C-alpha positions as CSV (number, residue, x, y, z in Angstrom):
1,X,-11.1,-30.4,1.9
2,X,-13.2,-33.1,0.4
3,X,-11.5,-36.5,0.6
4,X,-12.2,-38.5,-2.6
5,X,-11.9,-42.3,-2.3
6,X,-12.6,-45.3,-4.5
7,X,-16.1,-46.0,-3.3
8,X,-18.2,-43.9,-5.6
9,X,-19.8,-46.8,-7.2
10,X,-21.3,-47.7,-3.8
11,X,-22.8,-44.3,-3.0
12,X,-26.4,-43.4,-3.9
13,X,-27.1,-40.9,-6.5
14,X,-27.1,-37.4,-5.0
15,X,-26.9,-33.7,-5.9
16,X,-23.6,-33.1,-7.5
17,X,-21.2,-30.8,-5.7
18,X,-20.2,-27.4,-7.2
19,X,-17.1,-26.8,-9.2
20,X,-15.7,-24.6,-6.4
21,X,-16.0,-27.7,-4.1
22,X,-14.1,-29.7,-6.7
23,X,-11.3,-27.1,-6.9
24,X,-10.9,-27.2,-3.2
25,X,-10.5,-31.1,-3.6
26,X,-8.4,-31.3,-6.7
27,X,-5.2,-31.5,-4.9
28,X,-6.2,-35.1,-4.2
29,X,-6.2,-35.9,-8.0
30,X,-3.1,-36.9,-10.0
31,X,-4.9,-38.0,-13.1
32,X,-7.8,-36.6,-15.2
33,X,-9.5,-38.9,-17.8
34,X,-11.4,-37.5,-20.6
35,X,-14.2,-38.6,-22.9
36,X,-13.6,-37.1,-26.5
37,X,-16.9,-36.4,-28.2
38,X,-18.8,-33.7,-26.6
39,X,-16.1,-33.2,-24.0
40,X,-12.9,-32.3,-25.5
41,X,-14.3,-31.8,-29.1
42,X,-17.5,-30.3,-30.6
43,X,-18.3,-33.3,-32.9
44,X,-22.0,-33.3,-32.7
45,X,-22.8,-31.2,-35.9
46,X,-21.0,-33.6,-38.2
47,X,-22.1,-36.9,-36.3
48,X,-25.7,-35.8,-36.6
49,X,-25.3,-34.8,-40.2
50,X,-23.7,-38.1,-41.4
51,X,-26.2,-40.1,-39.2
52,X,-29.3,-38.3,-40.8
53,X,-27.9,-39.0,-44.2
54,X,-27.4,-42.7,-43.6
55,X,-30.5,-43.3,-41.4
56,X,-32.7,-41.9,-44.0
57,X,-31.7,-44.7,-46.2
58,X,-32.9,-47.1,-43.6
59,X,-36.3,-45.5,-43.4
60,X,-36.0,-43.3,-40.4
61,X,-38.8,-40.8,-40.5
62,X,-37.9,-37.1,-40.2
63,X,-39.8,-37.0,-37.0
64,X,-37.4,-39.2,-35.4
65,X,-34.4,-37.1,-36.5
66,X,-34.8,-35.3,-33.1
67,X,-33.5,-38.5,-31.4
68,X,-30.3,-38.5,-33.3
69,X,-28.2,-36.7,-30.8
70,X,-28.7,-39.5,-28.5
71,X,-26.3,-41.5,-30.6
72,X,-23.5,-39.4,-29.1
73,X,-22.1,-41.4,-26.3
74,X,-22.8,-45.2,-26.8
75,X,-20.6,-47.1,-29.0
76,X,-21.5,-48.0,-32.7
77,X,-23.1,-50.3,-33.8
78,X,-24.8,-50.9,-30.6
79,X,-26.1,-47.2,-30.4
80,X,-28.4,-47.8,-33.5
81,X,-30.0,-50.6,-31.7
82,X,-30.3,-48.7,-28.3
83,X,-31.7,-45.6,-29.8
84,X,-33.7,-46.7,-32.7
85,X,-34.3,-50.3,-32.2
86,X,-32.6,-51.6,-35.4
87,X,-31.7,-55.3,-35.4
88,X,-28.0,-56.1,-34.9
89,X,-27.5,-56.9,-38.6
90,X,-29.0,-53.5,-39.6
91,X,-27.0,-51.6,-37.0
92,X,-23.8,-53.3,-38.4
93,X,-24.8,-52.1,-41.9
94,X,-25.7,-48.5,-40.8
95,X,-22.3,-48.3,-38.9
96,X,-20.5,-49.5,-42.0
97,X,-22.1,-46.9,-44.2
98,X,-21.7,-44.1,-41.5
99,X,-18.0,-44.9,-41.1
100,X,-17.5,-44.8,-44.9
101,X,-18.6,-41.3,-44.9
102,X,-17.3,-40.0,-41.5
103,X,-13.9,-41.4,-42.0
104,X,-13.4,-39.0,-45.0
105,X,-14.2,-35.9,-43.0
106,X,-11.4,-33.5,-42.1
107,X,-10.3,-31.6,-39.2
108,X,-13.4,-29.6,-39.3
109,X,-15.4,-32.6,-38.1
110,X,-13.8,-32.6,-34.7
111,X,-12.8,-29.1,-33.5
112,X,-11.7,-28.7,-29.9
113,X,-14.0,-26.6,-27.6
114,X,-12.7,-23.1,-27.2
115,X,-10.3,-23.2,-24.1
116,X,-9.7,-27.0,-24.1
117,X,-6.2,-26.8,-25.8
118,X,-4.8,-24.3,-23.2
119,X,-6.5,-26.1,-20.3
120,X,-4.9,-29.4,-21.3
121,X,-1.3,-27.7,-21.5
122,X,-1.9,-26.1,-18.2
123,X,-2.8,-29.4,-16.6
124,X,0.2,-31.0,-18.0
125,X,2.4,-28.2,-16.9
126,X,0.8,-28.7,-13.4
127,X,2.2,-32.2,-13.4
128,X,-1.4,-34.0,-13.9
129,X,-1.4,-37.3,-15.9
130,X,-4.0,-37.2,-18.7
131,X,-5.9,-39.8,-20.4
132,X,-8.7,-40.2,-23.0
133,X,-11.3,-43.0,-22.6
134,X,-13.6,-43.0,-25.7
135,X,-16.1,-45.2,-27.5
136,X,-14.9,-43.7,-30.7
137,X,-12.7,-46.1,-32.9
138,X,-9.2,-45.8,-31.7
139,X,-7.6,-45.0,-35.0
140,X,-10.0,-42.2,-35.7
141,X,-9.6,-40.9,-32.1
142,X,-5.9,-40.6,-32.4
143,X,-6.2,-39.0,-35.8
144,X,-8.6,-36.4,-34.3
145,X,-6.3,-35.7,-31.5
146,X,-3.2,-35.5,-33.7
147,X,-5.0,-33.1,-36.2
148,X,-5.9,-30.9,-33.1
149,X,-2.2,-31.1,-32.2
150,X,-3.0,-32.3,-28.6
151,X,-2.1,-35.9,-28.9
152,X,1.3,-35.4,-27.2
153,X,-0.2,-34.1,-24.0
154,X,-2.0,-37.3,-23.3
155,X,-0.2,-40.2,-21.4
156,X,-2.8,-42.8,-22.5
157,X,-5.3,-42.8,-25.3
158,X,-7.7,-45.6,-25.6
159,X,-10.6,-45.9,-28.2
160,X,-12.6,-48.9,-29.3
161,X,-10.4,-51.4,-31.2
162,X,-13.5,-53.3,-32.8
163,X,-17.3,-53.6,-32.6
164,X,-17.4,-55.7,-29.4
165,X,-19.8,-54.8,-26.7
166,X,-17.0,-54.0,-24.3
167,X,-18.5,-51.4,-21.8
168,X,-17.2,-48.0,-21.4
169,X,-16.2,-48.9,-17.9
170,X,-13.8,-51.5,-19.2
171,X,-12.1,-48.9,-21.5
172,X,-11.9,-46.6,-18.4
173,X,-10.4,-49.2,-16.3
174,X,-7.7,-50.0,-18.9
175,X,-6.8,-46.3,-19.1
176,X,-6.5,-46.1,-15.3
177,X,-4.4,-49.2,-15.2
178,X,-2.1,-47.9,-18.1
179,X,-1.8,-44.7,-16.1
180,X,-0.6,-46.5,-13.1
181,X,-2.5,-44.1,-10.8
182,X,-4.7,-45.3,-7.9
183,X,-8.5,-44.9,-8.7
184,X,-8.8,-42.7,-5.7
185,X,-6.6,-40.1,-7.4
186,X,-8.3,-40.1,-10.7
187,X,-11.3,-38.2,-12.1
188,X,-13.3,-38.9,-15.2
189,X,-14.8,-36.0,-17.3
190,X,-17.6,-36.7,-19.6
191,X,-20.7,-35.4,-21.3
192,X,-23.2,-38.6,-21.1
193,X,-24.5,-40.9,-18.6
194,X,-22.1,-43.7,-20.0
195,X,-19.2,-41.7,-18.7
196,X,-20.6,-41.1,-15.4
197,X,-21.7,-44.8,-15.0
198,X,-18.3,-45.9,-16.1
199,X,-16.7,-43.7,-13.4
200,X,-19.0,-45.1,-10.8
201,X,-18.3,-48.7,-11.9
202,X,-14.5,-48.0,-11.7
203,X,-14.8,-46.4,-8.3
204,X,-13.7,-42.9,-9.4
205,X,-15.0,-39.4,-9.2
206,X,-16.7,-37.9,-12.2
207,X,-17.4,-34.4,-13.7
208,X,-20.4,-34.2,-15.8
209,X,-20.2,-31.5,-18.5
210,X,-23.2,-29.8,-20.2
211,X,-21.3,-27.4,-22.5
212,X,-21.4,-29.9,-25.4
213,X,-25.3,-29.9,-25.3
214,X,-25.4,-33.7,-25.9
215,X,-27.1,-34.8,-22.7
216,X,-30.6,-34.0,-21.8
217,X,-31.1,-31.7,-18.8
218,X,-30.7,-33.6,-15.6
219,X,-29.2,-36.7,-17.2
220,X,-25.8,-36.3,-15.6
221,X,-27.2,-35.5,-12.2
222,X,-29.5,-38.5,-12.4
223,X,-26.5,-40.8,-13.5
224,X,-24.7,-39.8,-10.2
225,X,-22.1,-37.4,-11.5
226,X,-19.9,-36.2,-8.6
227,X,-19.7,-32.7,-10.0
228,X,-21.4,-30.7,-12.7
229,X,-20.1,-27.7,-14.9
230,X,-21.7,-25.8,-17.6
231,X,-18.8,-24.3,-19.5
232,X,-15.2,-25.0,-20.4
233,X,-14.3,-22.1,-18.2
234,X,-16.0,-23.7,-15.2
235,X,-14.1,-26.9,-15.8
236,X,-10.8,-25.2,-16.2
237,X,-11.4,-23.4,-12.9
238,X,-12.3,-26.7,-11.1
239,X,-9.3,-28.5,-12.4
240,X,-6.7,-25.8,-12.1
241,X,-7.7,-23.8,-9.0
């Protein structure tokens, strides 16, 4: 059995282990913490659609539309600075217009990936503590979970409270603290390097997921994910076997 401790942030980036290895080690975990966009919910289509609509008003060329998926992961408004080089003032205005549209969307904007609902309930039945650590605005995150009828399965839900530059690692650490579980017995599940880096900073293991098709090939391995999965079924097998 693999022993998981709280020194992941000190370990060099290496080839991630398989979901089968994770399954053999999962008895060591008491808590699973998930990202939301691209991990629990397939939100990319609407995020990209709204971003295209708004960014076209700010002169973004159609040739740059290919980079819009990179907005999924980092927090707004900083994401617009990071990906497209907008000034802080421009990024704030883009974010304001983006949210004015996105906040009016319905449940179709954040459907859970097939198999996520049942997996969450099975994890809960198995006695695992569950959390969400997201860069999505907290009120919108809770609304999305509620509309998908899974809010009640989570012990802790934390999104962004404001537009501060609080790193994902701080959000994750806050979730760990609220869960009251030792870091060595937690695992983070996410679809972008920001999730993996946050896990390393907090000293916990991470599972990088590619089924959301948000991360470029190799990004999660390079970021130092402890484990990699390519489907919800693989993730379910790893977490529940």
